[in-house]
C-alpha positions, -999 to 999 in steps of 0.1 A, spaced: -862 -535 542 -837 -533 568 -819 -562 548 -822 -544 513 -804 -516 525 -773 -536 540 -776 -556 509 -769 -520 486 -743 -513 509 -728 -545 503 -730 -540 469 -713 -502 467 -685 -515 492 -678 -542 470 -677 -517 437 -651 -490 454 -634 -519 470 -634 -534 433 -623 -495 419 -592 -490 442 -582 -526 438 -584 -523 399 -575 -486 396 -558 -476 426 -524 -479 413 -532 -463 379 -551 -432 397 -517 -427 417 -493 -429 389 -513 -403 374 -515 -381 400 -475 -384 400 -468 -381 367 -491 -351 365 -474 -334 393 -439 -343 377 -455 -326 349 -461 -293 367 -424 -297 379 -407 -309 346 -431 -279 329 -420 -250 353 -381 -261 352 -385 -260 312 -402 -227 313 -375 -208 334 -346 -229 316 -361 -211 287 -365 -175 300 -327 -173 315 -318 -190 278 -336 -158 261 -320 -133 285 -285 -150 281 -289 -144 241 -303 -112 248 -333 -119 229 -371 -99 225 -389 -101 260 -418 -106 241 -403 -134 221 -387 -148 257 -423 -151 274 -438 -163 243 -414 -193 240 -410 -196 277 -448 -205 279 -451 -226 247 -424 -244 263 -447 -250 295 -476 -261 276 -462 -285 249 -444 -304 284 -478 -303 304 -495 -318 272 -474 -342 269 -478 -349 305 -507 -355 301 -515 -377 275 -492 -399 298 -516 -399 322 -547 -402 304 -526 -436 291 -524 -450 326 -565 -451 324 -557 -470 293 -580 -440 278 -573 -435 239 -564 -401 228 -575 -405 194 -609 -393 201 -599 -362 218 -575 -351 191 -602 -356 166 -625 -337 188 -601 -313 195 -598 -304 155 -633 -303 150 -638 -281 177 -608 -257 162 -619 -255 128 -654 -245 143 -638 -219 165 -617 -206 135 -648 -199 114 -667 -180 141 -635 -164 158 -620 -152 126 -614 -116 141 -596 -126 174 -578 -155 153 -564 -140 130 -551 -113 154 -534 -141 174 -519 -152 141 -504 -120 131 -496 -116 169 -475 -149 162 -460 -133 133 -448 -97 152 -431 -119 177 -413 -141 151 -401 -120 127 -398 -86 151 -399 -54 132 -402 -39 162 -395 -47 201 -406 -31 234 -389 4 236 -391 11 199 -407 44 186 -432 33 158 -455 49 136 -480 28 122 -506 36 100 -506 71 112 -506 64 152 -470 69 167 -455 64 204 -437 37 222 -441 2 221 -450 -4 256 -461 -44 251 -464 -70 222 -495 -93 229 -507 -117 213 -540 -100 203 -528 -64 199 -499 -43 204 -500 -12 228 -487 22 222 -475 52 250 -473 85 236 -460 121 253 -498 128 266 -503 95 286 -524 82 259 -525 42 253 -529 35 218 -540 -4 216 -537 -20 179 -551 -50 165 -522 -74 155 -540 -79 119 -534 -39 116 -506 -42 111 -495 -74 96 -491 -57 58 -488 -24 69 -463 -2 62 -439 1 99 -418 28 101 -393 20 134 -372 50 147 -360 28 178 -353 47 211 -358 83 192 -383 101 165 -368 123 136 -377 162 142 -373 183 112 -377 220 112 -368 246 82 -357 279 91 -355 312 65 -327 338 64 -321 364 51 -298 361 14 -278 393 26 -269 371 55 -241 345 58 -253 308 60 -225 295 77 -228 316 105 -267 305 106 -251 267 100 -227 271 130 -250 290 154 -284 266 148 -260 235 147 -245 245 183 -278 254 197 -291 217 190 -255 202 205 -266 220 241 -302 208 235 -306 185 265 -329 157 250 -313 160 218 -293 127 210 -259 129 204 -260 99 179 -276 103 154 -257 141 153 -279 164 142 -281 173 106 -281 208 93 -277 222 60 -291 246 32 -319 226 17 -335 252 -10 -326 290 -25 -364 304 -19 -375 334 -35 -369 358 -2 -350 336 21 -322 306 18 -338 280 39 -314 260 56 -333 225 71 -328 209 100 -324 172 116 -327 165 147 -336 129 172 -355 134 202 -372 104 226 -405 102 218 -417 106 251 -406 142 252 -408 150 215 -430 181 215 -420 194 243 -382 194 229 -393 205 197 -406 238 211 -377 242 229 -352 238 202 -374 266 181 -369 288 209 -332 277 214 -328 284 171 -345 311 172 -323 333 199 -292 317 185 -298 331 152 -312 366 162 -275 364 191 -256 362 156 -276 393 139 -290 370 115 -319 382 99 -355 356 96 -375 369 59 -411 376 57 -424 375 26 -430 407 5 -441 421 -29 -422 449 -47 -451 469 -68 -441 497 -93 -463 525 -103 -462 534 -140 
């Protein structure tokens, strides 16, 4: 019994020794290749990130390119390390292709989101910080991911839109600001030039009203009861409603200070 156990230990020792003699250098070489791969991949990723910053590329695009380069370099070094053991990668490539095809069928929704996200990152119809309107949802772009895009509103809400819902849709991008439009009706007996000057001055004194582009004020139409003055100005999205309310009050006070009347609809009835 003792002899059999000793014989089994000797066989195990021989197997371990044979493995170390045969593959020790290959194992050390593979580990060394992987370590070098991590170092080179990190260095390449940082270099791409710095280059993106230097070229003023979009933050999302820079991160995507840096991560893509890192994964590509790591993949190349992994293939080299497998070659140290004499392992052919052809079966792995075939298996990966079959797996990708199966996942593509099973995960058509998420995969289409990733594809749409890649298209958004490369085509850059908008960037982080822009004010956009997509499918009737408006907000400031806070983050562009491969799967979805996150918008922030003035109310502190976060709107997450799947990227496949963005591609192919009409995207209204007003960049850092959003347009606000107001129509002010004045009496026909009042001077519209005085009203336009007063409204323009009120807009120029507004704290959050953009100076570039400049506010636009002019006669839009001649109505039944009033001369309609169109007011267009741009405000930051994160204070859109607050600024709009403030400017409504400022415009009202400005025209009242000039003794300009804001008429209301009226009808004249004659009794025969």
